[in-house]
N, C-alpha and C positions, 0 to 999 in steps of 0.2 A: 506494502499499497503506500500510495505517495502520500507526502506532507501537502503538498499544491492540490488545491481544486476549483473547479468553475462551478458555479450557480450551485456550491450543493453535493455536487462528485465530483469522485477522486479523478484527478489529471489522470491516471492512467486509461481510465474509460473513454476519455474525449481521444488520447492516443491512439486507442484501440481503433476505435473510428474512422479514424483521420488515416489511419494506416492501410484498412482496408478501400478507402476512397484510392490512395495511391495506388495501389498491389493491380486495381481495376486499369486506371491511367495507363499504369506500366504494362500491360498484360497486349492493351489496346495496341498502344506504340510499337510494341515487340512486334504483333502478328503484320502491322504496316507497312515495319523498318523505317520507321519516325523516330528522330531523333529526341529524346526529352532524358531532362538528367534533374536531380535534387539540386538547388541554390539556395544562395543566403546560408542563414539559420540551419537549413536542412542539412550542407554543405558540412559546416560544422559542426552539427549532432553526427552524422557519420563518420567525419576521422576524430573527432574526439570523443563520442559516448557510445559508438556504434548504432548509433539509432536516437533518440530525442534527446535535446535537451529537457534534460528533468522540470523544467519550469517552462517549456519553450509553450507556446498554445496553438502552433498550427503548422502545416509541412508547405515548403515553397519548392515548387517544380516549374520548370522552365525548359521552355523549346525553341527553335531556330523559328522566323516567319515564318517561313513554305512549307513548315511542316507542321507551323501551330495553326495555319489555315486548315491543312488537311481535315489535322483532331478537329477545327469549328467545323466543318464543311460534314464531316463523320458522323457528332454529334447528335449534329440538326438531323441527321434524316436516319440517321441507325437508332430508334429509343433505349433506355437501356432499363432493368430493372432494377439494376443497384444503384444507379451513382445518373447524377442530371448535371449538365454544363450549361450555367447562366452566366449569359452576356451579354452585351447589348444585342443582340442579332435574337436571341432567345427569349427575350423580358428587354419591353420596350424601355422599360423605366430603370433597366439596372443601371449604374451611374458609375462605375469603372470603368476605365480602360483597358483591363486586365481580367480575364475569365477568371473564374468561382468553380470548382465540379465540386458537388452535394451528393452528400448520402440520402437514400430515399428514406423514409418515417422517419428521419429523426426534425428535430429542430435548434436553434441553434443560430440566436437572433440581435444582429449586431443593432449598437443604441443609435446608428448613425442612418440604420435601415429600416430603420423599426415604421417608420410613415408607409413604408412601400407594401404594404398588407399584402400584393398582389405575387411579389416578388418568390422563389422559394426559400425558404429559410433551413434549410437543411446546414447539419457539419459540411465542413469545405474546403478542400486544402486551394491554396492557390497557383491559376496557370498561366505565365509569363509569356508571354511574345519575345522572343530576342531582333532586334528590327537591325537593318543595317544605319550606319552610320559615319562621318565623317567627322575624325577634331573640330573640322569649320563647320558643321551646319548642326553637330552635335545639342548644345546649348537654345538653338531657334525650333528645331523638333521638338526639344520639351518642353521648350515655352508654347509654343502650337498646342499642342498636345493635352496639356495641363490648361489651356484654355478656355480648349474644346468641351474637357474633360467639365470645366467648375461652371459652363454654360449648359449643360445637361441637367445637374446637379440643382442648379436655381433653378431650369423649368421643370423638374422633377420636383420640387420641395425642401430640396436634403442640406440646401448650401450653407451655411455658417458662416463669413466673412465676414466680412467689412462692409461698409455701407456703401463706401469708393466703388469697392469694386461689382458689387451687385449690381448700382445703374447699370456699372458698365456690362455688366455680362446680359441684364434684362436688354440691349439693346436687341439680342439677337433671339430673344423668346419668339418673334414670330416664325422662327423656320421650323418646320418639322421637323422629330427625331431623326427621323431617316437622314436628313441636311449637316444637323449638330454632328453624329456619327461618320457620315460621311468624308466631312472635313478634319474631325478627327482621326481615322484612319489615315486618312493621303497623310499628316504631319507626321506619322511615325513609321506607314509604308512607304513612303515618296522614294527610297532609295532602293525597294526591294530587285527592280532588276540588275542591278550593277550587285557584285560578288566583291563589296569592298572588302579592307582589309581589315578594319572594327565594328562592332556590334555594340549595342544597349539594353537594359529594358528600361526603355522608351516610355512603354504604356505606365511606369510605377515606379522614378525617380526616387532612392532616397539612400542613406548612405554613400554619399556622395555622387557629382554625377560627370563622369569621368568614361572615356570611350576603353572596351576592353579588346583584347583580338580574339580575332571569328572563332582560329582554335579550340579556345578555353571550350565552346558549348558545341564544336563538333569533335574534337577528340576526348572521346570518355572511355575510360575503364569503369569496373561495377566494385560498389562498394557491399558491405555489410551494412543493412539498418535493421534494426530490431531481427528481426529474424528473414527478414528478406533480403535479395541484395538488387540495389538498383544504378542507374551510373550515377557519376560525377564524373567535374573535370577531370584528364588525368594530372591538368595542370595545379591540383588543390592547395599546393604551398604557396605559390603564386597570388593564387585567387583570396585564398585566402586570411591572407597577409594585407593584401593592398585594403579588403574590407576593415578587418578587425584586429589589426596589429598583431600580436604575441597571441592569438589565438587559443593554444594551449592550455594558456591560466585559466580557470576556472574561476569567475566573480566569487567575492568577499556577500556574503548571505546578506548584508546593508546593501547590497548593489542589485540584487536581484528583483527587476520591477516586480510588480504581482500582477498575477496571470488574469490574462481574461476580465479585466476591468470595462472594458468596451459591451461586454457581453450582455442584454439583460433579461432573455429568458432562452433556454434551452431545455431538449427533452431526449435524450442520448438514448 
């Protein structure tokens, strides 16, 4: 039993549910030859803990944009009894630029999405597209993608930024969701036809905005994560060092953030 909990549940139960989703995503991608690997803290968990970071409340996976788009199309046309793919194509008011793969038969409601009752709110893992960038275009791609994402959030009634920014976004609310999402997608995918040297998680920039070598998400190895083998970058040391510094050092308990404070309702 873990000392960490979420909505009154032992976090190990949440981890078990998320792992089911990740295994199903991994299975589908392997069957179709699509590259899919762990990302961010999930790579750190694999290397440092051979599984979840004990207090972590999510799994992050990523796919090169070409494979990600294939996965999205597949999930839209092949209903799955176990999982559901949430994005702005499957759910009109879905606010994020990346997808969430959710476990059917569960409830895991984020505070941000509480007002969007029509969305599937099952336990999820984050699935990020990795987009082509250049050092010269990266910041512009990120800013444009974030801008159109915020317009969509304002239109959905879930943006809580400054009044000044909301006034700017309000100027574009006459656009239908399909147009907003098309502009957002163009910002991320503008360099898709080109095999650039660098890529980045344009859909969800965090932990610094910097171009990453394409090979990071193409040259993969298998590594244990709990009782399953997932793909991670072969150059995981370089990837984790850039992102976390001395990543093998476990932080003191005082620096471990409280788990799942953004979750307001769950049924696991």
